[in-house]
C-alpha positions in Angstrom: -166.9 153.6 124.8 -165.5 156.8 123.7 -161.6 156.2 124.5 -159.6 159.4 125.5 -156.9 160.4 122.4 -159.0 158.2 120.3 -162.5 161.0 119.7 -162.7 164.9 119.7 -159.3 165.6 119.3 -160.2 169.6 118.6 -162.1 169.1 121.9 -159.5 167.8 123.0 -156.7 170.3 122.6 -158.9 172.7 124.4 -160.0 170.3 127.8 -157.6 167.4 127.3 -157.9 163.9 126.6 -160.1 162.9 129.6 -162.3 165.4 129.9 -163.1 165.5 125.9 -163.9 161.6 126.0 -166.2 162.7 128.8 -167.8 164.9 126.5 -168.0 162.6 124.1 -169.7 160.1 126.1 -172.1 162.3 127.8 -173.0 163.7 124.3 -174.0 160.3 123.1 -175.6 158.8 126.2 -177.5 162.2 125.3 -178.3 161.8 121.7 -179.4 157.7 122.1 -181.6 159.0 124.7 -183.1 161.5 122.9 -183.9 159.1 120.1 -184.7 156.2 121.4 -187.6 154.8 119.7 -190.9 154.7 121.0 -193.2 151.5 121.3 -191.1 149.9 118.2 -191.5 152.7 115.5 -188.1 152.8 114.6 -185.2 150.2 115.7 -181.8 151.7 116.7 -178.4 150.4 116.1 -175.2 151.9 116.9 -172.2 151.8 114.3 -169.0 151.9 116.5 -165.3 151.3 116.0 -162.6 150.0 117.1 -163.3 146.3 116.9 -162.6 145.8 120.0 -165.0 147.9 121.4 -167.8 146.0 121.2 -167.8 144.6 124.9 -167.5 147.7 126.6 -170.4 149.3 124.3 -172.5 146.8 125.9 -171.4 147.4 129.2 -172.5 150.8 128.3 -175.5 150.9 126.1 -176.9 147.1 127.2 -180.1 146.2 124.8 -178.5 148.4 121.7 -177.3 146.3 118.6 -173.9 147.0 117.8 -172.8 146.8 114.2 -168.7 147.5 113.4 -167.9 149.7 111.4 -166.3 148.6 108.1 -164.4 150.5 105.4 -161.2 152.1 105.1 -162.6 156.1 105.4 -165.4 157.8 106.4 -167.1 157.7 103.2 -166.7 153.7 103.1 -167.9 153.2 106.6 -171.3 155.4 105.6 -171.9 153.6 102.7 -171.3 149.7 104.2 -173.4 151.1 107.2 -176.4 151.9 104.9 -175.7 148.8 102.5 -176.1 146.5 105.4 -179.6 148.3 106.7 -181.4 148.9 103.4 -181.1 145.1 103.0 -183.5 145.3 106.7 -185.5 148.4 106.6 -186.5 150.5 103.3 -185.5 153.4 104.9 -182.6 154.1 106.7 -181.1 157.3 109.0 -177.5 157.8 109.9 -176.9 160.5 112.7 -174.0 161.5 114.5 -173.8 161.1 118.3 -172.1 164.5 119.2 -175.3 166.8 118.3 -177.2 167.8 121.4 -180.6 169.3 120.8 -180.9 165.8 117.9 -184.3 163.8 119.3 -187.3 161.8 118.3 -188.8 164.1 116.6 -186.1 165.0 114.0 -185.6 161.3 113.3 -189.5 161.2 113.1 -189.6 164.4 110.0 -186.7 162.2 108.6 -188.2 159.3 107.8 -191.5 160.6 107.4 -189.6 162.5 103.9 -188.3 160.0 103.4 -191.5 158.4 101.4 -191.4 161.1 98.9 -187.8 162.3 99.0 -184.9 160.2 98.1 -181.9 161.8 100.5 -182.9 163.6 103.7 -180.1 165.7 104.8 -179.6 167.7 108.6 -177.3 171.0 107.9 -174.9 171.0 110.9 -173.9 175.1 111.3 -170.5 174.3 110.5 -171.2 173.5 106.7 -171.5 169.6 107.7 -174.6 167.4 107.9 -175.4 165.8 111.1 -177.8 163.2 109.8 -178.0 161.8 106.2 -180.8 159.2 105.5 -181.6 157.2 102.2 -184.2 154.8 101.0 -181.5 153.2 98.5 -177.6 152.7 98.8 -175.9 155.9 97.1 -172.6 155.4 97.3 -171.5 158.6 95.4 -172.7 160.5 98.2 -170.2 159.4 100.0 -166.8 158.2 97.6 -163.8 160.6 98.1 -165.8 163.3 100.1 -163.8 165.9 102.2 -165.0 165.4 105.8 -164.9 167.6 108.4 -164.5 170.8 106.2 -167.4 173.9 106.2 -168.6 173.1 102.3 -169.6 169.1 103.1 -173.5 169.8 103.3 -173.3 172.2 99.6 -171.1 169.1 98.1 -173.7 166.8 99.0 -176.5 168.8 97.7 -174.6 169.1 94.5 -173.7 165.1 94.1 -177.6 164.5 95.0 -178.2 167.2 92.0 -176.0 165.8 89.6 -177.6 161.9 90.2 -181.1 163.5 90.4 -182.0 162.6 93.6 -184.4 165.0 95.5 -183.3 166.5 98.8 -185.5 167.0 102.0 -183.5 169.3 104.7 -184.2 168.8 108.5 -183.5 171.6 110.8 -180.2 173.2 111.2 -178.6 171.6 114.4 -175.1 172.1 116.0 -172.8 169.8 116.7 -169.8 169.7 118.6 -166.6 169.8 117.5 -165.0 171.9 119.5 -164.7 173.9 123.2 -166.8 177.4 121.8 -169.1 174.7 119.7 -169.5 173.1 123.5 -170.3 176.3 124.7 -172.9 177.1 122.2 -174.6 174.0 122.1 -174.4 172.1 125.7 -173.8 175.3 127.8 -174.4 173.5 130.6 -171.5 170.3 129.9 -169.5 173.4 129.1 -170.2 176.0 131.9 -167.8 177.1 135.3 -165.8 173.9 136.6 -166.6 171.8 133.7 -164.6 172.8 130.6 
């Protein structure tokens, strides 16, 4: 469960930590709801941090499989999640929970693209990406990356090209890091009296 002061720090600068945590919670609930598989078409796992959050998450998102994040930085945590998931499935996607318009159609397109492409990326409007999919572990895509900047997508594509990996791009979507993002991507949540 998103905890005040620990999530969405740029949004919290405008809204305060309690409100930012509430927005993060609403975003996650929306994304999980919009990407839940139909008729077992794929599995859905929530990869979380911090370690002590499991009980809260089990109450908040009952029935979902939960994995604790492993690794010292975002790249290591993403690689660890891929390593674990690829032992169970031939194609794996990791997606953010702060992309209000991410849905099953994007997930289906990504899985279909992984039949013929090595990497799937969902470009975010801020220059990063909201989703990455692989059919084999690729730690070099994540190691030493300068996360959070406007060049993450471009840098990832350059790394993929250097590794001779074929990349499929999904439609560009916006994620929510700031109040301006919230107003642009989910105005109902940022409307009068909300933000």
